[in-house]
N, C-alpha and C positions, 0 to 999 in steps of 0.2 A: 426575527427569531423563528426557528423551526420548532414545531411542537409535534411530537410523535405520540399518538394516543394508543394505549395498550388496554386490552381486556385480559381477564384471567387466562384465557386460552393463549393469547399472544405471549404472556410471560412464560408459559410452559414451552413455547416454541422459539424462544430466543436462542440463538446459537452463534458460536464464533467460527469464522472462516478457518478452514484447516491449513491454509497456506496463503502467501501473498498472491494477489490477483495480478497477473502479468499485464493484462490490458489496462486495468485501472492504474497501475504503476507507470505504464508507458504514457498514457494520456496525461496524468497529473505531472509527470516529469517534464512534459512539454511546456506546461505552465511554469514550472520552476526554471526551465532553461531561459525563458524570456523575462523572468522576474529578477530584479537586481537585489531584492531583499535576502536576508539570511545568508550573507556572504560567508560568514564563519562556517556555516553548515554545508552550503552548496557551492561556494566560490570555486574551489579546486575541481569539483565535479563538473561545473559549467565549462571551465577552461579545457579540461580533458575531453569532454564530450564534443565541444565545438571543434577541437583539433581532429577528432575522428570522423565527424560528419562530412561525407563527401558526396552526398546525394541530395536530391531535391526534397523539400518539405512543404511545397506550396499548397498541396491539398490539405495536409495536416494543419497548416497555418490558417487556411480558410475555414476548416471545420472546428478548430479549437481556438476560439478567440482569446485574447489576453484575459478577459473577464466576461462573464455572462454565460448564457446557455450554450452547451454543446450537446449534440445529439446523443440520446440514450443508446442508439444502436452501436455506438463505438465501444460500449462496455457491457456486452451481453452477460447475463447471469451465468452462462456456461463457462465464462472465463475463470471462475473459481476452481475449475477442474484442470486448468493448465492452458498454456499459451496456444498450442495447436488446436485444442478443443474450442477455445474462444474465437480463434480466427475462422474456424469452420462455421461457427454460429454466425459470425459477421458476414461471411461469404454467402450464407443462405438467407439474408435479410429479405423480407417481402418488399417488393417495389413500392407498394402504396404506403408502407410504414416509412420507408426511406424518404419518400417525397414529402410526407407529412412533417417529419422531424426536420428536414432541410428547410421547409417553409417556416417552422418555428425559429430556426436559426436565423433566417433572413429577417423575420419580424423582430427578433432580439437585436439584430444589428441596426435596424432602422430606429428602434425605440431606445437603444442604449440600455436594454434590460439587464438587471443584475442577475447573477447565476441563480437558477431555480425559479425565476419569475414565470408565471404561466402565460407566456407570450402568445399572442394570437395574430392571425393575418387579417383580422377585421380592419376595414378601412384601407386595404391595399390589395394588390394583385401580384401574381408572379412577376409581372413586368417591373414591379417596384423593387425586386430583389437586386442585390449587387450582381453585376454582369457575370462574373466568374462563377458565382454560386448558382445563378440561373442556368448557365451552360452545364454545370455539373448536375443539376437537378434534371434538366431536360434529357441528359444522356442516361439517366436512371442507373440501373445496376451494371451497365456497361463500364461505369467508372470504378467499380469495385476492385478490379485487378490493380489499377493505379494506386488506389488507397491502400490496399493490402501490401503492395510493394513498398510504399513509403513507410508504412507502419513497421514492417520487418526490418528495413534498413535503419530506421531511427532506433528501434528497440536494440538492435545489435550494437549500436554506438553508445546509447545513453543508459541502458538498463542492464543488459546482459553482463557487461564486465563487473557489475556490482551485485549480481544476483545472490551470491553466497552471503554477503553482508546483509542484504535486504531480508533474506530468509531468516538469518539469525535474529534480526530485530523483531520480526513478526513472531518468531517462536518465543522470544522473551516476553513479548506482549501477551501472547496466548497463555503462557505459563502464569503470568501475574493475574490475568482475568480468570483463568481456571481456578486459581487458588481462592479468589474472591467468591466464585460460584460454589466451591466446596465449603467455604466458611459460612456463607449466608444465603445461598440460593440466588435466584435471578435478581432479587432486590439488591443484594450486595454486589453482584456483578455490575448492574447498571449504575449503582452509586459509586463504583470504583473507577469509572471511565475518566478520561482526562478532564481538566477543569472547564473546557468549553462545552462540555456535556453535563447537564444537571438533571438528576433523577428526582422528580417530585411526583411520586406515585399518584395516579397511573399515567403520568405524562413525562416523557423525556424531552427536556428543553435543550436546544442547541443554538449556539451563536450562529447567525446566518445572515446573509446580505438582505433578505426580504422576509416579510411575514408570511408564514405558511403553516398549514396544519396537514398532517398525514395521519389517516386512521387506518390501523393495521387490519381490523375486521377479521381477527382470527387467523391471519396468515403468518403471524410471527415476524421476526426481524433477524436478518443476517447482519452481524457485526463484522465489518471487514477492516481491520487495521491496515494502515498504509504508510509506507516510508515517505513517499513524496507528497502526501496530503499535509497541508500546513494550515494552522490558525483556525479554520472552520471545517466542520464535517461536510460531506457531500452526499446527496441522495439523488435518485433518478427523478426526472421531471414527471414522467407518466405514472399516475397513482395506481394504474391497473397492473403495472409490472411487479414481479416479486420484490417485496420491500428489502432494501439493503441500505445500510448506513456505513459509509466509508469515513474513517476518522484518523487523525494523526497518531501514529505509534511513537513511543519514545524512541528516538533515533539519534545516531551521530554518524555521519557519513565518513567513510575512510576511502582513501585514494586507491583505485585499482591500477595495477601496473599496465602499461600500454603494450607490453610484449617486447621480445627481443632484448637488446642490451639494456634498455631503459628499465626493464623489470628486474635486473640482477640485484641492485642494492636491496630492494624490498625482499627478494627471495633469500638473499644472504642473511638479512636480519631475521627473517622467519626461521631459517635453519639454526642460527645462533640461539634464538629464544626457545625453539623446540628442544635444543640440547639440554636446557635447564630442566626439562620434564623427565629426563631419564632417571629412573629410580622408582622403588616400590611405592613410596608414600604418595607421590603425585598421581601415579596410576590409580591408587585407591581413591584419592580425592576426586579425580575426574569421573570415575565410575559412580561415586557416591552422590554426585549431583543429580543423576537420573533424569527425571522429568522436571527438575527444578528444586532448588533448595536455598534457604537463607543461609547466611554464614553460620549461625548457631546450629541449624540443622546439619549443615555440612560437617562442622566440627564433631557433632555427636555421631553421625553416621560413619565418619572416617576414623574416629577415635583419636583425634588430635585436638590441640588447644584452639581456642577461638582465634588467637593471633596467628597461629600456624595456618589455620584454614583460610583466613583472610589473605595471607601472603601467597599461599598456593593458588588461590583463585585469581589474584592479581597477575601472577606470572602466566597463568593459562589464558587470561584475558588478553594480555599483550601478545601472546602467540596466536590469537585468533581462534582458540578452542572453546572459549566461554564468553557469554555475554552477560552483563550485569545490569539489572533494571531496578530502580528504587521502587519499593512497594510499601507505602505507609512509612513507618519508622524503621523498616528493615530494607535490606537489599536482597534481590532474588537472582540467583545464578542459574543460567541454563546452558546446556551444551549446544554449540553451533553445529551446522552440518559438517564442518571440518573436524570438530571434536568427535562427533558421532562416527565419522568415517575412520578416524584413528582408532577408536574403541573397537570398531568392527573389522578393522584391517582392510577396508575397501576404499573405493573412490568416493568423492563427494557427489551426492545426487544432484542432478541438474534440475 
């Protein structure tokens, strides 16, 4: 179990990430690609991603084991500000930090450490590391271009085609947690998190492969919902790094068209569904959703019946304009990036 200890100052500094973190999503998706579980959710994504992968992933496979520790430097805190910013931070990693975390990775490989275990290299030397990992470590930051190249290629195949959907899921999650924060402050926000996270003030308990305590010491906590995180939350190994908790967002993966002719059926279906939206009432309903609304709130804002609001929301959800997330006994509707672009008359933001 992971236990995160809060002070009063930490509660005041709890915050939600403003967007999905592309590096965390990329690293965690690599776990999902090799995991055969959750076939209903990820089966089609795995098939499509494998069909698009035409580059090597040997370095990624070495640095991201199927289970156990992976280096913190792969997910720099700067990644919350965007893909390119995160890659720039990774490119600037200090050689001594890179070597230290690779040594921890080697220790975890030898000991079979579960993820998050404070592995050490005591009782062993660099010579005891797996050969490929030792060669990678010896080359130091000279190997970064190879790593960055694999990351970019994998991201283009596995994450980028689904980015609009991932954004929509994270926006829905943010709306639900924001509503909890407005209703009851940080206590209510932490208590509203998914079931694998349990708020027992002043400690947040998380299902976790190993027993570990993290003390925030006034630094606060960044809550980072993730589409590809499953079952348990994830945090950084180094307790001195800015605290972040990556946790599973409510999500349902949809297939992304591969492009060309194979994309036409999906596009035709979207055009047909969008055609249903023509008309004043649905335009009013879409605008009424704003930053998030329950069905009752939507009906009240748009001046329609509860049944009509629910029907309109269902049509817009099928068209990819709205995401719906259950929040307690109600459902919360939020506008997707596509829906926001339609309202603004512009392109979907990348």
